[in-house]
C-alpha positions as CSV (number, residue, x, y, z in Angstrom):
1,M,-6.6,-29.6,22.2
2,S,-7.0,-28.1,18.9
3,A,-10.1,-26.0,18.0
4,F,-11.2,-29.1,15.4
5,D,-9.1,-32.3,15.1
6,T,-9.3,-35.2,12.5
7,S,-10.9,-37.2,15.5
8,A,-14.3,-35.5,15.9
9,A,-16.0,-36.9,13.0
10,S,-19.0,-35.9,14.8
11,H,-18.4,-32.4,14.8
12,P,-21.5,-30.1,13.9
13,S,-21.6,-29.2,10.2
14,A,-21.7,-25.2,11.2
15,D,-17.9,-26.1,13.3
16,L,-16.6,-27.9,10.0
17,A,-17.9,-24.7,7.8
18,S,-15.7,-22.3,10.7
19,L,-12.7,-23.7,9.5
20,W,-12.6,-22.6,6.5
21,Q,-13.6,-19.0,7.9
22,R,-11.2,-19.0,10.4
23,S,-8.3,-20.0,8.1
24,C,-9.2,-17.1,5.7
25,E,-9.3,-14.6,8.2
26,R,-5.9,-15.9,9.2
27,L,-4.9,-15.5,5.9
28,A,-6.0,-11.8,5.5
29,T,-4.0,-10.8,8.6
30,E,-1.0,-11.7,6.8
31,L,-1.6,-10.5,3.1
32,P,-1.9,-7.0,1.9
33,E,-5.5,-6.2,1.5
34,Q,-5.7,-5.4,-2.0
35,Q,-4.1,-9.1,-2.7
36,F,-6.6,-10.6,-0.3
37,N,-9.7,-8.9,-2.1
38,T,-8.6,-9.8,-5.2
39,W,-7.8,-13.6,-4.9
40,I,-9.1,-15.1,-1.7
41,R,-12.3,-12.7,-0.9
42,P,-14.4,-14.0,-4.0
43,L,-14.0,-17.6,-2.8
44,P,-17.3,-19.8,-2.3
45,P,-17.2,-21.8,1.2
46,A,-15.2,-24.6,1.2
47,E,-16.7,-28.0,1.6
48,I,-14.8,-29.9,5.0
49,S,-14.9,-33.7,5.0
50,L,-12.8,-36.4,6.7
51,Q,-11.4,-38.9,4.6
52,D,-8.5,-41.7,5.9
53,G,-7.5,-39.8,9.1
54,H,-7.0,-36.2,6.6
55,T,-9.6,-33.4,6.6
56,V,-10.2,-32.4,2.9
57,V,-11.3,-28.5,2.1
58,S,-12.6,-29.0,-1.4
59,V,-12.7,-25.2,-2.7
60,R,-14.2,-24.9,-6.5
61,V,-12.8,-21.8,-8.2
62,A,-14.7,-19.8,-10.9
63,N,-12.0,-20.3,-13.5
64,R,-8.8,-21.5,-14.2
65,F,-6.7,-18.4,-14.0
66,M,-8.2,-17.8,-10.4
67,L,-7.3,-21.5,-10.2
68,D,-4.0,-22.0,-11.2
69,W,-2.6,-18.7,-9.4
70,I,-4.3,-19.6,-6.2
71,R,-2.4,-22.7,-5.8
72,T,0.9,-21.0,-7.1
73,Q,0.6,-18.2,-4.8
74,Y,-1.7,-19.3,-2.0
75,S,-2.4,-23.0,-1.4
76,V,0.7,-23.8,0.4
77,R,0.4,-21.3,3.4
78,L,-3.5,-22.4,3.6
79,E,-2.7,-25.8,4.0
80,T,-0.3,-24.6,6.8
81,I,-2.7,-22.5,8.5
82,L,-5.3,-25.6,7.7
83,V,-2.9,-27.8,9.4
84,E,-2.0,-25.5,12.5
85,L,-6.2,-24.8,13.1
86,T,-6.6,-28.8,12.8
87,G,-3.6,-30.4,14.5
88,G,-3.6,-32.7,12.0
89,P,-3.3,-33.7,8.1
90,V,-5.0,-31.7,6.1
91,K,-5.7,-31.9,2.3
92,I,-6.7,-28.9,-0.2
93,D,-8.7,-30.1,-3.0
94,L,-8.7,-26.8,-5.5
95,A,-10.8,-27.3,-9.0
96,L,-13.0,-25.6,-11.1
97,A,-16.4,-25.1,-10.2
98,V,-19.0,-27.1,-12.6
99,R,-20.0,-24.5,-15.1
100,A,-24.1,-25.6,-14.7
101,A,-23.8,-25.3,-11.0
102,A,-25.9,-22.5,-9.6
103,P,-23.5,-19.7,-8.1
104,R,-23.0,-19.6,-4.5
105,P,-22.7,-17.1,-2.0
106,A,-18.9,-15.6,-1.3
107,M,-17.1,-17.5,1.3
108,G,-19.2,-16.3,4.6
109,L,-16.4,-13.7,6.2
110,P,-18.8,-11.4,8.3
111,G,-19.1,-8.1,6.1
112,M,-17.4,-9.6,3.2
113,G,-18.7,-9.7,-0.2
114,N,-17.4,-10.1,-3.9
115,P,-15.6,-7.4,-4.9
116,N,-16.8,-5.2,-7.9
117,G,-14.0,-6.2,-10.1
118,L,-10.7,-7.7,-9.5
119,S,-7.4,-5.4,-9.3
120,L,-3.5,-6.3,-9.6
121,P,-1.9,-5.9,-6.2
122,A,-0.3,-2.6,-6.1
123,N,3.1,-4.5,-4.9
124,A,2.3,-7.6,-7.5
125,N,5.6,-8.9,-8.3
126,P,5.1,-12.6,-9.3
127,S,7.4,-15.3,-8.3
128,G,5.5,-18.5,-9.3
129,Y,7.4,-19.0,-12.4
130,Q,9.0,-22.3,-13.6
131,A,12.9,-22.6,-13.1
132,Y,14.3,-22.4,-16.4
133,N,16.3,-25.8,-16.1
134,Q,13.3,-27.5,-15.8
135,P,12.3,-29.9,-18.7
136,S,8.8,-27.5,-19.3
137,A,9.1,-24.2,-18.7
138,N,5.3,-23.5,-18.3
139,I,4.9,-25.5,-15.4
140,P,2.9,-23.2,-12.5
141,Q,5.9,-23.2,-10.0
142,G,4.5,-24.9,-6.4
143,L,1.4,-26.8,-8.1
144,P,0.8,-29.1,-5.5
145,S,-1.3,-31.6,-8.0
146,Y,1.7,-31.3,-10.8
147,S,5.5,-32.9,-10.4
148,P,8.5,-31.4,-12.0
149,G,9.1,-32.4,-15.5
150,Q,5.5,-33.0,-15.9
151,S,3.7,-31.2,-18.9
152,Y,1.1,-29.2,-17.6
153,Q,-1.9,-29.1,-19.5
154,Q,-5.3,-27.1,-19.6
155,P,-8.3,-28.9,-18.7
156,Q,-9.3,-30.9,-21.8
157,R,-12.6,-29.1,-21.7
158,A,-11.3,-25.9,-22.0
159,H,-9.7,-27.1,-25.6
160,E,-12.8,-28.2,-26.7
161,H,-14.4,-25.1,-25.9
162,Q,-12.1,-23.2,-27.8
163,Q,-12.2,-25.4,-31.1
164,I,-15.8,-25.4,-30.9
165,G,-15.8,-21.6,-30.5
166,H,-13.9,-21.2,-33.5
167,R,-16.0,-23.6,-36.0
168,A,-19.4,-22.4,-34.6
169,H,-18.9,-18.7,-34.5
170,P,-18.0,-16.8,-37.1
171,Q,-17.7,-13.1,-35.0
172,V,-15.0,-14.7,-33.5
173,M,-12.4,-13.5,-36.1
174,G,-8.6,-13.4,-36.5
175,L,-7.7,-15.5,-33.1
176,N,-4.6,-17.8,-33.7
177,P,-5.6,-20.9,-31.5
178,A,-2.2,-21.8,-30.9
179,L,-1.5,-18.5,-29.1
180,T,-2.2,-19.6,-25.4
181,F,-1.2,-18.9,-22.1
182,D,0.2,-22.6,-22.4
183,T,2.5,-21.9,-24.8
184,L,3.8,-18.5,-23.4
185,V,7.1,-18.8,-21.6
186,P,6.8,-16.8,-18.8
187,G,9.8,-14.4,-17.4
188,R,10.7,-11.5,-15.8
189,A,10.3,-9.9,-19.1
190,N,6.9,-10.4,-19.4
191,Q,5.4,-11.1,-16.1
192,M,3.6,-8.0,-14.8
193,A,2.0,-8.0,-19.0
194,R,1.5,-11.7,-18.4
195,T,-0.3,-11.3,-15.1
196,A,-2.6,-8.7,-16.1
197,A,-3.5,-10.3,-19.1
198,L,-4.5,-13.3,-16.9
199,H,-6.6,-11.1,-15.2
200,V,-8.5,-9.9,-18.0
201,A,-9.2,-13.1,-19.2
202,G,-11.0,-13.9,-15.9
203,A,-12.7,-11.3,-15.4
204,P,-13.3,-9.4,-18.9
205,G,-14.8,-6.2,-18.8
206,H,-14.0,-5.0,-14.9
207,M,-10.1,-3.7,-13.9
208,Y,-7.5,-2.9,-16.3
209,N,-9.7,-2.2,-19.5
210,P,-8.5,-0.8,-21.8
211,L,-5.4,-2.7,-20.9
212,F,-2.1,-0.8,-23.2
213,I,0.9,-3.5,-23.7
214,Y,3.7,-1.8,-25.4
215,G,7.3,-3.2,-26.2
216,G,9.5,-3.6,-29.2
217,V,8.8,-6.1,-32.4
218,G,8.7,-9.6,-31.9
219,L,8.6,-9.7,-28.2
220,G,5.3,-11.3,-27.4
221,K,2.8,-8.6,-27.6
222,T,0.3,-10.5,-30.3
223,H,1.1,-13.9,-28.2
224,L,-0.5,-12.4,-25.0
225,M,-3.4,-10.8,-26.7
226,N,-4.3,-14.2,-28.5
227,A,-3.9,-16.0,-25.1
228,V,-6.7,-13.7,-23.7
229,G,-8.9,-14.1,-26.4
230,N,-8.5,-18.0,-26.8
231,A,-8.9,-18.3,-23.0
232,L,-12.6,-16.1,-22.9
233,L,-13.3,-17.9,-25.8
234,A,-12.6,-21.1,-23.6
235,D,-14.7,-20.1,-20.4
236,K,-17.7,-18.0,-22.8
237,P,-18.0,-20.1,-26.1
238,S,-20.5,-17.6,-27.2
239,A,-18.3,-14.4,-26.8
240,R,-17.6,-11.9,-29.8
241,I,-14.2,-11.5,-30.4
242,L,-12.2,-9.9,-32.8
243,Y,-8.7,-9.4,-33.2
244,L,-6.9,-7.7,-36.1
245,H,-4.0,-5.2,-36.8
246,A,-4.6,-1.3,-36.9
247,E,-4.1,-1.3,-40.6
248,Q,-7.2,-3.8,-40.9
249,F,-9.4,-1.2,-39.0
250,I,-7.5,1.7,-40.8
251,S,-8.4,-0.1,-44.2
252,D,-12.4,-0.8,-43.1
253,V,-12.7,2.7,-42.1
254,V,-11.8,3.9,-45.4
255,K,-13.4,1.2,-47.3
256,N,-16.7,2.2,-45.3
257,Y,-16.0,5.8,-45.7
258,Q,-16.1,5.1,-49.5
259,R,-19.5,3.2,-49.4
260,K,-21.4,5.5,-46.6
261,T,-21.6,2.5,-45.0
262,F,-20.6,3.6,-41.7
263,D,-23.5,1.6,-39.8
264,E,-21.7,-1.5,-40.9
265,L,-18.6,-0.4,-39.4
266,K,-20.6,0.2,-36.1
267,A,-22.3,-3.4,-36.8
268,K,-19.1,-4.9,-36.8
269,Y,-17.0,-3.2,-34.1
270,H,-19.4,-1.9,-31.6
271,S,-21.0,-5.3,-30.4
272,L,-17.9,-7.1,-29.3
273,D,-17.2,-8.5,-26.0
274,L,-13.3,-8.6,-26.9
275,L,-11.6,-6.0,-28.8
276,L,-8.1,-6.9,-29.7
277,I,-6.1,-4.5,-32.1
278,D,-2.2,-4.6,-32.6
279,D,0.1,-1.5,-33.0
280,V,-2.2,1.3,-32.5
281,Q,1.0,3.5,-33.5
282,F,-0.4,3.4,-37.2
283,F,-3.3,5.6,-36.4
284,A,-0.9,8.4,-36.7
285,G,-2.2,11.3,-39.0
286,K,-5.1,9.4,-39.8
287,D,-8.0,11.8,-38.5
288,R,-11.2,9.4,-39.5
289,T,-9.5,6.4,-38.9
290,Q,-9.2,7.9,-35.2
291,E,-12.5,9.5,-34.8
292,E,-14.1,6.1,-35.8
293,F,-11.8,4.3,-33.4
294,F,-12.4,6.6,-30.4
295,N,-16.2,6.0,-31.5
296,A,-15.9,2.5,-31.2
297,F,-13.4,2.6,-28.0
298,E,-16.4,4.8,-26.3
299,A,-19.2,2.6,-27.1
300,L,-17.2,-0.7,-26.1
301,L,-16.4,0.3,-22.7
302,A,-19.8,1.5,-22.2
303,K,-21.4,-1.6,-22.7
304,K,-18.1,-3.3,-20.3
305,A,-16.7,-5.3,-23.3
306,H,-12.9,-4.8,-22.7
307,I,-9.9,-3.5,-25.5
308,I,-6.5,-4.7,-25.6
309,M,-4.2,-2.4,-27.6
310,T,-0.8,-3.1,-28.1
311,S,2.0,-0.6,-29.4
312,D,5.7,0.0,-30.2
313,T,5.9,2.5,-27.3
314,Y,3.9,4.0,-24.2
315,P,0.5,6.1,-25.0
316,K,2.3,9.3,-24.3
317,G,5.0,8.6,-26.5
318,L,2.6,8.1,-29.4
319,V,2.9,11.0,-32.2
320,N,0.4,12.6,-34.3
321,I,-2.7,10.8,-32.3
322,D,-5.4,13.1,-30.7
323,E,-4.8,13.7,-26.7
324,R,-8.0,12.4,-26.5
325,L,-7.5,9.2,-27.5
326,T,-4.0,8.6,-26.1
327,S,-5.4,9.8,-22.8
328,R,-7.9,6.9,-23.0
329,F,-5.4,4.4,-24.0
330,D,-3.2,5.6,-20.5
331,A,-7.0,5.3,-18.7
332,G,-7.0,1.7,-17.7
333,L,-3.5,0.0,-17.3
334,T,-0.2,0.1,-19.3
335,V,2.1,-2.7,-19.0
336,A,5.5,-3.1,-21.0
337,I,6.8,-6.1,-22.0
338,E,10.9,-6.0,-22.5
339,P,13.4,-8.2,-24.4
340,P,13.6,-11.3,-22.5
341,E,16.5,-12.4,-20.4
342,L,19.1,-14.6,-20.9
343,E,17.4,-17.3,-18.6
344,M,14.0,-16.9,-20.6
345,R,15.8,-17.0,-23.8
346,V,17.0,-20.1,-23.0
347,A,13.6,-21.8,-21.4
348,I,11.7,-20.2,-24.7
349,L,14.7,-22.2,-27.1
350,I,14.1,-25.9,-25.0
351,K,10.7,-25.0,-25.0
352,K,10.0,-24.6,-29.0
353,A,12.7,-27.2,-29.5
354,E,10.1,-29.8,-27.7
355,V,7.6,-28.8,-29.7
356,E,9.2,-29.8,-32.7
357,A,10.2,-33.3,-30.6
358,I,14.0,-32.1,-30.3
359,T,15.9,-32.1,-27.4
360,M,18.0,-29.1,-27.1
361,P,21.3,-29.4,-25.2
362,E,21.2,-26.6,-22.3
363,D,24.8,-25.7,-23.4
364,V,23.7,-25.3,-26.9
365,A,20.4,-23.2,-26.2
366,F,22.5,-20.8,-23.6
367,F,25.4,-20.4,-26.7
368,I,22.4,-19.3,-29.2
369,A,20.4,-17.3,-26.3
370,K,23.9,-15.5,-25.4
371,N,24.3,-14.3,-29.3
372,V,20.4,-13.4,-29.8
373,R,19.0,-11.0,-27.7
374,A,17.2,-8.6,-29.8
375,N,13.7,-10.4,-29.3
376,V,11.9,-14.0,-29.3
377,R,11.0,-13.6,-33.0
378,E,15.0,-13.6,-34.0
379,L,15.7,-16.0,-31.3
380,E,12.9,-18.3,-33.1
381,G,14.5,-17.4,-36.7
382,A,18.1,-18.7,-35.2
383,L,16.6,-21.9,-33.7
384,R,15.1,-22.7,-36.8
385,K,18.3,-22.6,-38.6
386,V,20.2,-24.9,-35.9
387,L,17.5,-27.4,-36.3
388,A,17.5,-27.4,-40.1
389,F,21.2,-27.6,-40.1
390,S,21.5,-30.5,-37.5
391,K,18.7,-32.1,-39.7
392,F,20.2,-31.5,-43.6
393,N,23.9,-32.7,-42.3
394,H,22.5,-35.3,-39.9
395,K,24.8,-33.9,-36.9
396,E,24.4,-33.8,-33.5
397,I,23.2,-30.9,-32.0
398,T,26.2,-29.0,-30.4
399,I,28.1,-25.5,-29.9
400,A,29.9,-26.2,-32.4
401,L,27.3,-26.7,-35.1
402,A,25.3,-24.1,-33.9
403,R,28.5,-21.4,-34.5
404,E,28.4,-22.8,-37.9
405,A,25.0,-23.0,-38.4
406,L,24.6,-18.9,-37.6
407,K,27.5,-17.7,-38.9
408,D,26.5,-15.6,-40.9
409,L,24.3,-13.7,-37.8
410,L,27.6,-13.9,-35.8
411,S,29.6,-12.4,-38.1
412,I,26.9,-9.4,-38.9
413,Q,26.7,-8.9,-35.1
414,N,30.3,-8.7,-34.2
415,R,30.4,-6.0,-36.8
416,Q,27.3,-4.1,-36.3
417,I,28.2,-4.2,-32.1
418,S,31.7,-3.1,-30.4
419,V,32.3,-1.3,-27.3
420,E,33.3,1.7,-29.2
421,N,30.3,1.8,-30.8
422,I,28.1,1.5,-27.9
423,Q,30.1,4.6,-26.1
424,K,29.3,6.8,-28.9
425,T,25.7,6.0,-29.3
426,V,25.0,7.0,-25.3
427,A,27.3,9.4,-25.5
428,D,24.5,10.8,-28.2
429,F,21.8,9.6,-26.3
430,Y,22.6,11.4,-23.2
431,K,24.4,14.3,-24.9
432,I,27.6,14.1,-23.3
433,K,31.4,13.4,-25.1
434,V,32.3,10.3,-26.2
435,A,35.8,11.5,-24.1
436,D,33.8,11.7,-21.1
437,M,33.2,7.5,-21.4
438,Y,37.0,7.4,-21.1
439,S,37.8,10.1,-18.6
440,K,38.0,10.1,-15.0
441,K,35.4,12.9,-14.3
442,R,33.0,11.8,-12.2
443,P,29.8,13.9,-11.3
444,A,26.7,12.2,-12.2
445,S,25.7,13.7,-15.4
446,I,28.6,11.9,-16.7
447,A,29.1,8.7,-14.3
448,R,25.5,7.5,-14.9
449,P,25.4,6.9,-19.0
450,R,29.2,6.1,-18.4
451,Q,27.9,2.7,-16.3
452,I,24.8,2.3,-18.8
453,A,27.3,1.9,-21.5
454,M,29.3,-0.6,-19.8
455,Y,26.0,-2.4,-19.1
456,L,25.3,-2.3,-22.5
457,A,29.0,-3.3,-23.2
458,K,28.4,-6.3,-21.4
459,E,25.0,-7.3,-22.2
460,L,25.7,-6.9,-26.0
461,T,29.2,-7.9,-26.6
462,Q,31.4,-10.6,-25.9
463,K,33.9,-8.8,-23.9
464,S,34.9,-9.6,-20.8
465,L,35.1,-7.6,-17.5
466,P,38.7,-6.6,-17.6
467,E,38.6,-5.6,-21.6
468,I,35.4,-3.6,-21.0
469,G,37.2,-2.1,-18.0
470,E,40.2,-1.6,-20.4
471,L,38.1,0.2,-22.8
472,F,36.9,2.2,-20.7
473,G,39.9,4.4,-19.5
474,G,41.8,1.5,-18.0
475,R,39.6,1.0,-15.1
476,D,39.6,-2.3,-13.1
477,H,36.9,-4.9,-13.7
478,T,35.4,-4.4,-9.9
479,T,34.2,-1.3,-11.6
480,V,32.4,-2.5,-14.7
481,L,30.7,-5.2,-11.9
482,H,29.7,-2.5,-9.8
483,A,27.9,-0.9,-12.9
484,V,26.6,-4.1,-14.4
485,R,25.0,-4.8,-11.3
486,K,23.8,-1.4,-10.4
487,I,22.3,-0.9,-13.8
488,G,20.8,-4.2,-14.2
489,G,19.0,-4.1,-10.8
490,E,18.0,-0.9,-11.3
491,R,16.6,-1.7,-14.6
492,G,13.7,-3.7,-13.3
493,K,12.4,-1.2,-10.7
494,D,12.9,2.1,-12.7
495,S,10.5,1.9,-15.8
496,E,11.8,5.3,-17.3
497,L,15.2,3.3,-17.3
498,N,14.3,0.6,-18.9
499,Q,12.6,2.6,-21.9
500,Q,15.8,4.4,-22.0
501,L,18.0,1.3,-22.2
502,H,15.6,-0.6,-24.6
503,V,15.6,2.4,-27.1
504,L,19.4,1.9,-26.8
505,E,19.9,-1.8,-27.2
506,Q,17.1,-1.5,-30.5
507,T,19.4,1.4,-31.9
508,L,22.7,-0.6,-31.6
509,K,20.9,-3.7,-32.9
510,G,19.7,-1.7,-35.7
């Protein structure tokens, strides 16, 4: 007989409570300690009851971001453990805690209390992303309470808080209410940045402070920052939040310097709960601006306010910025947003078309995504052209129509990016001869750049593997395939290689 079975309606409440404790103890043996301490340890004790022959385990979670993550990553395993312990059917009821309810103690495992702060698991590699061929790409995968194709919605109350916050609190400045986590398409290119941002939204002022997000233009850095601000506003309508571009901060410093009103500057920036500032590379060479930002930075960290910054490069890559600033930028968590991979670009196109109440055929989405690779902004621009061309000409959206609508863009791309151009750019970058791209030489100093050039040729041109191999000294297509797979696989694991590839791609795309 199991330790707890569904017929035991008369079990003492202590035994019912111990079921949750035992399930958590079991999960603790299966998860990395940091993951367990981050997501499971802070949970309150579950309420357990028997309903229609099921053991119902009700858990109330502090905020919706932890709720979504626990549902996605741990609910199935928890349910399996509970079924094993009870020997009967189990239903897990995960929901948001009622805001007015008194705080409950930690889940009650011996010697376990709430952690001082949340930390991203060292081996975090979130896999709970919706498959891109699903009708809606923003459904958290594996959530038991959503069915495939059903649009995932935030709780209505969260939207009400967000709207009320924008109206009732003039200190919430600059946020775009349309830029939320729900409207951000997740994928490999932004998964680490998105996960870190969710963490900050769920526990601002704790870990990852500051959060520094870097990447090229149009990749979603601003969207992610606004998503954190809107999420915090939904949970805490009284929060003091400011989003601005670095140039606005520079303008404020100049204005207050001219007026000798630095107390006004401090009043504006030192009292915030969350500061979101875009493109801090614009601080380069502006000593007074850097001094004032340093003061604001220190003041906000001292009061456990959170700071999120973006830049086009990582902190140590910033030039003409005081080292004491860059060292502080790098003191929290630095994450990159990469150019979106093909599947993510397809998902973005389908999602954006849905917003316009238009069904985007998958083959057309793939055609556009294969030809527009630089960033999300250009992808959205291409989509608008296709949708407008379809509307004005009263024609169905097809590949032929998309090719006609984007003919100027495709023509420019074809002129700009060729295998020969890629070979020259890569050779210059790695300081080897262009002739080495075609030669039979195989030292690592040559073979590695050659593989990178093959990878970029496959990614950035329409050439087939045999055609690329021919242009690299008559090599077999299997050699090209090996290079593409090798560099593509390493890109996701090697941040330095990824940064080099990003620079090369931006250079080639002009």
